[in-house]
N, C-alpha and C positions, 0 to 999 in steps of 0.2 A: 534841051531838057536835061536835068540832072536829078539823080535820085540820091538823096542825102540821108544817111543814118545818123540820127542825133539821139544820144541817150540822155538819161537823167530825168528829173522831174521838172515840169513847168510849174511856175508859181501861181498864186491865186488870182482872183478876179481882177480884171484889167491889169494884166502883168505888164510891167515895163522893166525889162532886165537889160543890163549892160553886158554885152557879149564881147569878149576880147578877140584878138587877132586870130585865134584858132578857128573861129567860125568861118572866116573867109578861106582859110586853108582847107577845111573839110569840104567846102562847097565847090572848089575849083577856082581857076583864075578868073578874075573880073576886075576891071578898073575901079568899080564901085566898092569892091570888097578888099582892097589891099591896104592893110595897116590901119591901126587906130580902133577906138571903141565903136561899138554898134549898139543900137537900141532895137529890141524886138517888142512890138506892140501886139498883144493878143488879148482875148477875153475868155472868161470861163476859168475853170481850174486846170485846164490842160490835160485832163485825164480822158483817154478814149473810152467812152462808155456805151455809145450807141452809134448806129450808122445812119447818115442822112442819105436816103435813096430818092431818086427823082422819078415820079410816076410817069411823066412823059416829057417831050421836048419843049412844051410850053412853060413849064415851071422853072423858076430861077431862084436860087438861094442867094441872099444878099447880106453882107456884113458891113456895118458902118464903122469907119475908123476916123477918130479925131486925131489929126496930125499933130505931133508934139511941136510946140513953139521952138523956134531957132533950130529946126532940122532942115536938112536938104530934102528933096523929094525922096520917096522910098526907093531903095536900090534893089530890093528883092522881095518876092512874095513866097511864103512858105505854106504848104498845105499837106495834110495827112490823108492820102487816098485809102479807101477801105476795099475798093473793088475795081477791076479794070473797066475801061470804056473811054469814050471821047468826050471831053469837056470843052465848052467855050467859056473863057475867063474874060470878063469885061470890068474895066475900071470906069466909074462914072463920077462926074462932079456932083456936088450937092445942089439940089434945086432950091428955089426960094421958099418952098414949103418943107424944107429939111428932109427931102426924100431923094432917091436916085434921079439925077438929071441927065444931061447930055453925056453920051459915051465919050470917054477920052482916049481909050486904048483897049484893044482886045486881041486875044490870041486863041488858037485852038491847041488843045494838048491831049495827046493819046496817053492814057495811063495803062501800062502793061501789067501783066499778072505779077512780074518780078518787082515792080515799083509799088504795088499795093500789098496789103497784108493784114494779118491779125492785129488786134490792139496791142499786143506785146512786142510787135516787130520793131517799133520805133522809127519806121521809115517815113521820111518827109520828101516831098518834091518841091523844087524851087523854080521860079521864073525870074530871070534877070530883067530888071525894069529900067536899065540905063537909057534906052531910047524912048521910053514912054513919056509923053508930054504931061507930067503930073505936077509940075512946078507951080507953086502959088496956091495950092488947094488947102484950105483949113480942114475940110472934111472930104474923105474919099469913101465911095461905096464900091465894094468888090463883089461881082456877081459870078456865080457858077451855074451853067446851064448844060444839061445833058444833050449831046449831039448824036450819040450812037452807043450801042451796047447798054451796059448797066453800071455806069460809074457811081461810086458812092464816096462820101467824105466821112471820116471819123468825127464824132461830136462829143463834147462834154454835156452832161445832163444838167449842168448848172446854168441857170438863166442869168445872162450878163446884160440883157436888155439891148443888144446890138445886132441881133439876127432877125431877118425877115424872109418871107417867101412871097412870091407873086407869080401870076400866070399871064401869059400874053394871049391866051385863048379868050376872045371876046364872049364866048358862050358861058364861061365860068364866072365872070365878074369878080375876080380875085385881084385886087390891086396890090396893096402892101399890107401884109399880115405879120404881126410880131409872133415869133416862135420861142418857146421857153426852153431852148437848149442852144448850144453854141458850137458851130463847126470849128475844128482845129485848123485855123487859118491865122497867119501872122504876117505882119509887115516889118521889114528891116529898114532902119534909118541910120544914116550917118550924121552925127551932130555937126552943125555948121561951126566953122572955126573962127 
């Protein structure tokens, strides 16, 4: 786990920004992050305006990403934690009905008090995805689920149309519900050569 401080302003809706070599240097060593341009894919306006809290462990926040053509699989996941706690992060393939399908990869991540912070902190956490079996996916779903304490994610209040919630509790009957705000979650890609 790495805590990354990234300053500056994120761009508007469905941002695709080319980030040069300095990004890999600030995040630490990784074979996926050495040299060359990067593409960061995110949604919303990038401004932390509200906190996504998880009412219980049954709820999962899901962000749908359309993988850019001619890209290698994502090399890194970026997210802005608002409060400490334990997350489960899961990547899903897209189902035949364009929803989250079979899980492809998951990890558990403890967010410390030092790694989370106020909207003005600019702190991002990253997950290296070098070993994750994400190759060949045109659409990826990234899910965040609370496993302990009270983790939260910073959100933009702009609706980008790519964020959903669902509950695994059969008593609630909440399958996949669109939500009109956008968690600050980004996927980093290396263009294919």
